[in-house]
LUMTORLO-280257 format. One line per field, with one value per residue (C-alpha): residue number from 1; residue in three letters; x, y, z. Coordinates in pm, 1 decimal, padded with zeros to 6 digits. Example, Ala and Ser with C-alpha at 12.3 -4.5 7.8 and 13.67 -1.06 7.14 Angstrom:
# residues 2
kolvo: (1 2) $
vovex: (ALA SER) $
x: (01230.0 01367.0) $
y: (-00450.0 -00106.0) $
z: (00780.0 00714.0) $
***
This chain:
# residues 370
kolvo: (1 2 3 4 5 6 7 8 9 10 11 12 13 14 15 16 17 18 19 20 21 22 23 24 25 26 27 28 29 30 31 32 33 34 35 36 37 38 39 40 41 42 43 44 45 46 47 48 49 50 51 52 53 54 55 56 57 58 59 60 61 62 63 64 65 66 67 68 69 70 71 72 73 74 75 76 77 78 79 80 81 82 83 84 85 86 87 88 89 90 91 92 93 94 95 96 97 98 99 100 101 102 103 104 105 106 107 108 109 110 111 112 113 114 115 116 117 118 119 120 121 122 123 124 125 126 127 128 129 130 131 132 133 134 135 136 137 138 139 140 141 142 143 144 145 146 147 148 149 150 151 152 153 154 155 156 157 158 159 160 161 162 163 164 165 166 167 168 169 170 171 172 173 174 175 176 177 178 179 180 181 182 183 184 185 186 187 188 189 190 191 192 193 194 195 196 197 198 199 200 201 202 203 204 205 206 207 208 209 210 211 212 213 214 215 216 217 218 219 220 221 222 223 224 225 226 227 228 229 230 231 232 233 234 235 236 237 238 239 240 241 242 243 244 245 246 247 248 249 250 251 252 253 254 255 256 257 258 259 260 261 262 263 264 265 266 267 268 269 270 271 272 273 274 275 276 277 278 279 280 281 282 283 284 285 286 287 288 289 290 291 292 293 294 295 296 297 298 299 300 301 302 303 304 305 306 307 308 309 310 311 312 313 314 315 316 317 318 319 320 321 322 323 324 325 326 327 328 329 330 331 332 333 334 335 336 337 338 339 340 341 342 343 344 345 346 347 348 349 350 351 352 353 354 355 356 357 358 359 360 361 362 363 364 365 366 367 368 369 370) $
vovex: (MET PRO LEU PHE GLU ASN ALA GLY GLN SER PRO ALA GLU LEU GLU ALA ARG LEU ARG LEU HIS ARG LEU PRO GLU ILE GLY PRO LYS ARG PHE HIS THR LEU ILE ASP ALA PHE GLY SER ALA SER ALA ALA LEU SER ALA PRO ALA SER ALA TRP ARG SER LEU ARG LEU PRO ALA ALA SER SER ASP ALA ARG ARG SER PRO GLU VAL ARG ASP GLY ALA SER ALA ALA LEU ALA TRP LEU GLU ARG PRO GLY GLN HIS LEU LEU MET TRP ASP ASP PRO ASP TYR PRO ALA LEU LEU ALA GLU ILE ALA ASP PRO PRO PRO LEU LEU PHE ILE ALA GLY ASP ARG THR LEU LEU ASP ARG PRO GLN LEU GLY MET VAL GLY SER ARG ARG ALA SER ARG PRO GLY LEU ASP THR ALA LYS ALA PHE ALA ARG SER LEU ALA GLY ALA GLY PHE VAL VAL THR SER GLY LEU ALA LEU GLY ILE ASP GLY ALA ALA HIS GLN GLY ALA LEU ASP VAL LYS GLY ALA THR ILE GLY VAL LEU GLY THR GLY ILE GLU LYS LEU TYR PRO GLN ARG HIS ARG GLN LEU ALA ALA THR MET VAL ALA GLN GLY GLY ALA VAL ILE SER GLU LEU PRO LEU ASP ALA GLU PRO HIS ALA SER ASN PHE PRO ARG ARG ASN ARG ILE ILE SER GLY LEU SER LEU GLY VAL LEU VAL VAL GLU ALA SER VAL ALA SER GLY SER LEU ILE THR ALA ARG LEU ALA ALA GLU GLN GLY ARG GLU VAL TYR ALA ILE PRO GLY SER ILE HIS HIS PRO GLY ALA ARG GLY CYS HIS GLN LEU ILE ARG GLU GLY ALA VAL LEU VAL GLU THR ILE ASP HIS ILE LEU GLU ALA LEU GLN GLY TRP LYS ASN LEU PRO PRO SER ASN GLU PRO GLY GLU SER LYS PRO GLY ILE ILE HIS PRO LEU LEU ALA LEU LEU HIS ALA ALA PRO GLN THR SER GLU GLY LEU SER ALA SER SER GLY TRP PRO LEU PRO LYS VAL LEU ALA ALA LEU THR GLU LEU GLU LEU ASP ASN SER VAL ALA CYS GLU ALA GLY ARG TRP PHE ALA ARG ALA PRO) $
x: (01544.7 01497.8 01720.9 01434.1 01320.9 01668.1 01671.2 01327.3 01172.5 00836.8 00821.3 00629.1 00892.4 01174.5 01004.2 00946.4 01314.6 01413.9 01178.5 01306.3 01661.8 01588.9 01448.7 01646.0 01863.0 01820.3 02164.8 02253.1 02191.3 01851.5 01755.0 01819.3 01647.7 01331.2 01347.4 01410.8 01126.9 00859.9 00975.1 00982.8 01025.7 00661.4 00545.2 00784.5 00649.4 00288.5 00350.5 00206.3 00426.4 00400.4 00574.8 00860.9 00884.2 00906.7 01223.4 01363.9 01384.3 01390.8 01053.2 01190.2 01234.5 00881.0 00728.3 00903.3 00767.1 00488.7 00659.1 00651.5 01030.5 01079.0 00823.6 00960.9 01316.9 01224.9 01045.4 01350.1 01569.6 01337.3 01360.9 01742.1 01751.0 01572.2 01874.2 02139.0 02440.0 02275.1 02203.5 02104.6 02248.5 02071.7 02213.2 02001.8 02086.5 02287.3 02534.6 02607.0 02988.8 03090.0 03373.9 03160.8 02887.5 03135.7 03187.5 03001.9 02769.3 02741.7 02541.2 02185.4 02173.2 02443.0 02380.0 02614.9 02696.1 02898.1 02995.5 02835.3 03026.6 03351.2 03236.9 03294.0 03634.6 03964.0 04025.1 04304.8 04209.4 04444.4 04418.9 04628.5 04654.0 04432.6 04729.0 04981.0 05326.4 05419.6 05635.1 05341.8 05105.9 05358.0 05400.5 05024.0 04986.2 05274.7 05146.4 04790.3 04914.0 05094.3 04809.3 04555.2 04787.8 04821.5 04445.0 04328.6 04048.6 04187.2 03933.5 03953.1 03741.2 03757.5 03899.6 04163.8 04526.1 04621.8 04270.4 04248.0 04601.8 04518.6 04208.4 04399.5 04686.1 04445.7 04284.4 04626.4 04669.9 04301.6 04254.9 03944.3 03879.4 03594.6 03524.5 03336.8 03160.4 03076.9 02786.6 02502.6 02603.1 02405.2 02593.4 02945.8 03213.6 03459.3 03319.3 03668.9 03650.9 03326.0 03513.6 03737.9 03430.0 03266.0 03582.3 03596.1 03239.9 03294.3 03607.0 03439.3 03484.9 03222.3 03122.1 02922.4 02754.0 02541.4 02381.2 02062.9 02134.5 02091.3 02287.1 02510.0 02868.0 02870.2 03169.9 03010.2 02960.4 03328.6 03425.8 03123.7 03258.4 03599.1 03459.5 03322.3 03660.5 03828.0 03533.0 03539.0 03915.6 04156.3 04390.4 04446.3 04761.4 04833.5 05061.2 05114.5 04939.2 04993.1 04911.0 04580.1 04480.8 04146.2 04343.3 04452.2 04083.5 04051.6 04363.3 04235.1 03895.5 04074.7 04265.9 03943.9 03782.0 04068.4 04215.6 04586.3 04724.9 05019.7 05209.1 05475.7 05748.2 05895.8 06143.9 06149.8 06150.3 05824.3 05506.2 05311.3 05509.8 05448.8 05108.6 05256.0 05543.7 05296.4 05102.0 05424.2 05510.2 05162.5 05212.5 05132.7 05337.2 05615.5 05586.4 05859.0 05748.9 05430.1 05582.1 05558.2 05180.6 05149.1 05353.1 05118.5 04795.6 04678.5 04590.5 04820.7 05156.4 05211.0 05238.7 05582.7 05808.3 05941.6 06311.0 06416.6 06601.1 06795.2 06937.3 07080.8 07452.4 07662.0 07699.8 07417.6 07114.5 06770.3 06623.9 06304.6 06504.3 06714.8 06399.2 06267.7 06594.5 06535.7 06176.7 05880.6 05636.5 05311.4 05308.5 05160.6 05427.4 05700.8 05545.1 05554.0 05906.3 06058.4 05862.8 05770.0 05412.1 05232.6 05215.6 05593.8 05641.4 05415.8 05587.8 05928.2 05800.7 05678.9 06031.3 06185.9 05935.7 06007.4 06378.6 06293.4 06431.0 06109.0 05791.7 05447.9 05265.7 04937.8 04976.9 05330.5 05648.5 05960.4 06315.8 06433.2 06769.4 07040.7) $
y: (15456.4 15171.6 15194.4 15207.2 15541.2 15684.8 15554.4 15694.7 15350.4 15241.6 14925.8 14750.8 14833.7 14723.2 14387.4 14354.8 14421.2 14157.6 13907.2 13990.0 13952.1 13596.5 13464.6 13184.8 13287.3 13660.2 13819.3 14189.7 14234.7 14063.6 14244.4 14580.0 14462.1 14402.7 14736.7 14922.5 14740.5 14777.0 15082.1 14914.0 14577.3 14583.9 14626.9 14356.8 14103.1 14170.1 14172.6 13884.4 13588.0 13683.7 14014.0 13826.6 13593.6 13893.5 13994.4 13645.8 13571.4 13209.4 13053.1 12936.8 13299.7 13399.7 13087.0 13142.7 13494.2 13383.1 13086.6 13066.0 13028.5 13362.4 13541.7 13392.7 13477.2 13840.6 13853.6 13707.4 13973.1 14248.9 14109.1 14092.7 14461.0 14555.7 14452.6 14710.9 14733.4 14545.9 14732.2 14708.7 14934.7 14951.1 15064.8 15382.2 15474.1 15800.1 15621.3 15340.6 15323.9 15541.1 15320.8 15007.6 15186.1 15235.4 14866.6 14691.2 14489.6 14652.7 14452.8 14587.8 14507.4 14477.7 14331.9 14481.9 14378.2 14651.9 15004.2 15079.2 15407.5 15214.6 15115.8 15466.1 15514.8 15459.0 15085.2 14851.1 14496.2 14223.3 13870.0 13557.5 13183.8 12989.3 12758.0 13032.6 12974.7 13110.6 13387.1 13475.0 13504.1 13717.7 13943.0 13985.1 14080.3 14324.8 14503.2 14512.4 14674.1 14943.5 15004.3 15029.1 15259.6 15478.5 15529.4 15265.4 15021.4 14671.1 14476.6 14102.4 13789.4 13636.6 13317.0 13105.7 13197.5 13542.7 13690.0 13604.3 13731.3 14061.9 14113.3 14022.1 14256.3 14549.6 14452.9 14433.5 14810.6 14888.2 14964.3 14926.0 14613.7 14481.6 14114.7 14041.2 13704.9 13454.3 13332.0 13495.7 13671.7 13418.0 13130.1 13264.6 13050.5 12923.6 12844.6 12872.8 13248.6 13312.6 13454.3 13664.3 13809.1 13881.4 14056.8 14265.3 14387.5 14446.8 14655.8 14886.8 14688.4 14529.6 14203.8 14237.6 14021.8 14075.8 13734.4 13653.8 13608.7 13230.9 13166.8 12859.8 12830.6 12767.6 12776.5 13026.4 13281.3 13340.0 13503.5 13729.9 13807.8 13890.8 14161.8 14337.1 14327.2 14489.1 14715.6 14870.2 14921.2 15174.8 14885.7 14518.4 14372.2 14004.7 13869.6 13504.9 13305.5 13011.2 13042.7 12862.7 13081.5 13260.1 13566.0 13610.8 13638.7 13924.7 14089.8 14065.2 14200.3 14490.4 14565.6 14550.9 14790.3 15036.8 14965.4 14937.3 14585.3 14522.9 14198.3 14092.6 13878.8 13566.9 13290.7 13142.6 12801.9 12865.3 12764.4 13016.9 13301.8 13210.0 13377.2 13702.7 13678.2 13623.7 13934.8 14138.1 14019.9 14131.7 14481.8 14466.1 14696.4 14504.1 14579.4 14540.5 14811.9 14997.6 15310.3 15141.1 15133.9 15481.5 15634.8 15486.7 15614.5 15966.2 16161.1 15959.1 16074.1 16329.5 16069.7 16078.9 15816.5 15543.3 15498.7 15179.6 14948.0 14803.4 15146.9 15203.1 15264.7 14967.4 14948.3 15197.4 15043.1 15141.3 15402.6 15202.7 14887.4 15075.0 15174.9 14817.3 14676.6 14898.8 14779.6 14636.8 14904.4 14948.4 15120.6 15428.6 15419.9 15404.9 15700.1 15901.0 15788.5 15848.4 16157.5 15993.4 16001.5 15670.2 15583.6 15624.2 15405.5 15133.4 15140.3 15102.4 14823.1 14638.2 14639.0 14538.4 14254.8 14134.5 14139.1 13925.0 14199.1 14254.7 14064.2 14174.6 13991.0 14103.6 14450.9 14509.3 14508.4 14320.8 14325.9 13983.9 13859.7 13911.1) $
z: (15677.8 15424.6 15120.8 14870.9 15016.5 14960.0 14603.4 14526.3 14472.2 14611.7 14827.5 14549.0 14287.9 14519.0 14573.2 14197.9 14129.1 14381.9 14218.0 13869.5 13997.6 14117.4 13791.6 13623.6 13328.8 13399.2 13418.2 13408.9 13035.9 13034.4 13354.7 13186.7 12868.9 13069.6 13249.7 12923.8 12747.3 13016.8 13213.0 13554.1 13719.8 13830.0 13471.0 13349.2 13598.3 13498.5 13121.1 12917.5 12830.4 12462.7 12539.1 12703.7 12404.2 12172.3 12360.9 12298.3 12667.9 12790.8 12865.7 13202.0 13307.7 13217.1 13371.6 13706.8 13763.3 13994.1 14157.7 14539.5 14545.1 14368.2 14587.1 14908.9 14810.9 14751.2 15087.1 15261.0 15096.7 15219.7 15572.6 15539.9 15446.0 15767.2 15975.0 16067.2 15839.2 15548.2 15227.9 14864.2 14595.5 14260.0 13928.4 13931.1 14291.7 14311.2 14541.4 14294.8 14256.2 13962.0 13836.0 13841.8 13647.5 13361.6 13279.7 12998.7 13225.6 13570.3 13825.0 13847.3 14219.4 14485.3 14829.7 15089.1 15444.4 15612.7 15506.9 15170.8 15133.8 15076.8 14729.0 14594.4 14761.0 14572.5 14557.6 14454.6 14360.5 14483.7 14348.8 14317.9 14366.8 14605.8 14665.1 14726.3 14867.8 15209.8 15051.9 14825.6 15121.9 15310.4 15007.7 14968.9 15334.1 15319.2 15008.0 15143.7 15464.4 15269.2 15023.7 15306.3 15497.8 15188.6 15184.1 14938.6 15001.6 14938.0 14730.4 14670.1 14639.3 14990.4 14840.0 15008.7 14947.8 14820.5 14857.2 15225.5 15289.4 15119.8 15331.8 15647.5 15562.1 15536.3 15867.6 16034.0 15994.2 16060.0 15691.0 15478.1 15273.7 15055.7 14981.8 14658.5 14662.5 14390.3 14606.3 14791.9 15113.4 15317.2 15149.9 15193.4 15031.7 15137.3 15481.0 15626.2 15567.9 15752.1 16051.0 15827.8 15657.3 15994.5 16113.0 15795.8 15847.7 16220.5 16153.6 15902.6 15581.6 15361.3 15194.6 14872.9 14608.7 14300.3 14349.1 14542.0 14911.9 14901.7 14578.5 14616.3 14483.6 14108.9 13876.8 13638.7 13917.5 13988.2 13656.9 13709.6 14057.1 13907.3 13679.2 13989.5 14166.5 13866.6 13792.4 14139.1 14137.6 13991.7 13920.3 13995.1 14152.6 14081.0 14352.7 14260.6 13988.9 13757.7 13387.9 13455.1 13749.8 13755.3 13864.2 13503.8 13409.7 13657.7 13516.3 13159.1 13261.6 13430.5 13110.9 12904.7 13151.2 13113.7 13456.5 13532.3 13577.6 13810.3 13862.0 14111.2 13951.0 14107.0 14044.4 13695.3 13867.5 14057.3 13866.0 14072.9 13918.5 13555.2 13535.4 13663.6 13417.4 13134.4 13238.9 13246.5 12895.4 12788.5 12930.0 13301.8 13524.9 13697.0 14068.7 14328.4 14573.9 14653.8 14497.9 14157.0 14207.6 14356.1 14072.8 13812.2 13965.7 13897.0 14208.5 14434.0 14302.0 14577.8 14852.8 15015.6 14851.8 15070.3 15135.4 14962.4 15204.9 14913.7 14840.5 15188.6 15199.2 15307.7 15681.3 15752.4 15920.3 15796.1 16036.4 16098.7 16158.4 16414.3 16600.8 16593.5 16725.1 17028.3 17084.0 16889.0 16774.1 16585.3 16245.9 16410.3 16679.7 16416.6 16238.0 16559.8 16651.2 16307.6 16213.2 15881.7 15746.9 15796.7 15422.7 15399.0 15708.3 15566.2 15228.5 15395.2 15620.3 15312.6 15172.1 15503.6 15535.9 15183.4 15273.2 15577.5 15804.8 16002.0 16092.9 16207.3 16484.5 16642.0 16491.2 16621.6 16414.7 16527.0 16391.2 16284.6 16406.6 16141.0) $
***
């Protein structure tokens, strides 16, 4: 069934909304201004130019209403929506994500490839440097595995570096992950992550964008993308970032939106840690283990705490490490072998991985040689 029938919109109104959405210089606030003023997108498109001028809208927006490019783009979007697994959520749809609806400028339209129901599930945003260090990438993967295993959807921006590692970490444990784009879904950027995005959708995740399907990369789109990452999430974890990183924009947006901000500290000699240290000085929660995140989130405090490897008594091997010395195992296998719940296993594996005691390859965990 087409999405507009579920949302109670006629085909004509859906097409009008798609056309309005494509007009130059029409962002979320101006889009809603038009709907509020005229009652519908159809009425807004047919209103006289003088009515648009009275709303102090750019002449370029009004003049483009009947352009072939705008009409053809809306038609292409309608054709895109006919394909399986491709959806459109509108701000007045009952399934529009509740947390995102709370922010100051929620996107009026969201294009979704994949599972649209993920958008209303508990999410943790994970962001960081595009030029992350190897330890930073390993840390992002490890935390994403544990967060996904604990039931969170891992949400990030599909960028190179920390974003890609976070998505991959969630996939490694068959967890759910959402990629929020700063381009149209048909113009996915960076190109190097096309396969990652396809894998995310194929494994039950989603890729989303508020931009028209054919929107090209543009610098101004990425801060807009960041507000969606934070807006969808209960909190945002910054793994590695310089003081000039766009990740700090996401963190500050999260704080403005009333979300929790978490930051992983690093060496004082590493430039990629300075952004995280700045966030901690400004009040972000200092995170060393997944339990520091779980403890701060209402509704998730009853998850079994992980055993901290660093707190093991001298000379006593960690129980999961003992099992892995016997044979490599999956996370699920370790849960069965140890009798621990999977979230507890994943939290402990995160710590062991950060201590360089274990490694994960092709979904199986191995003990590293001492």
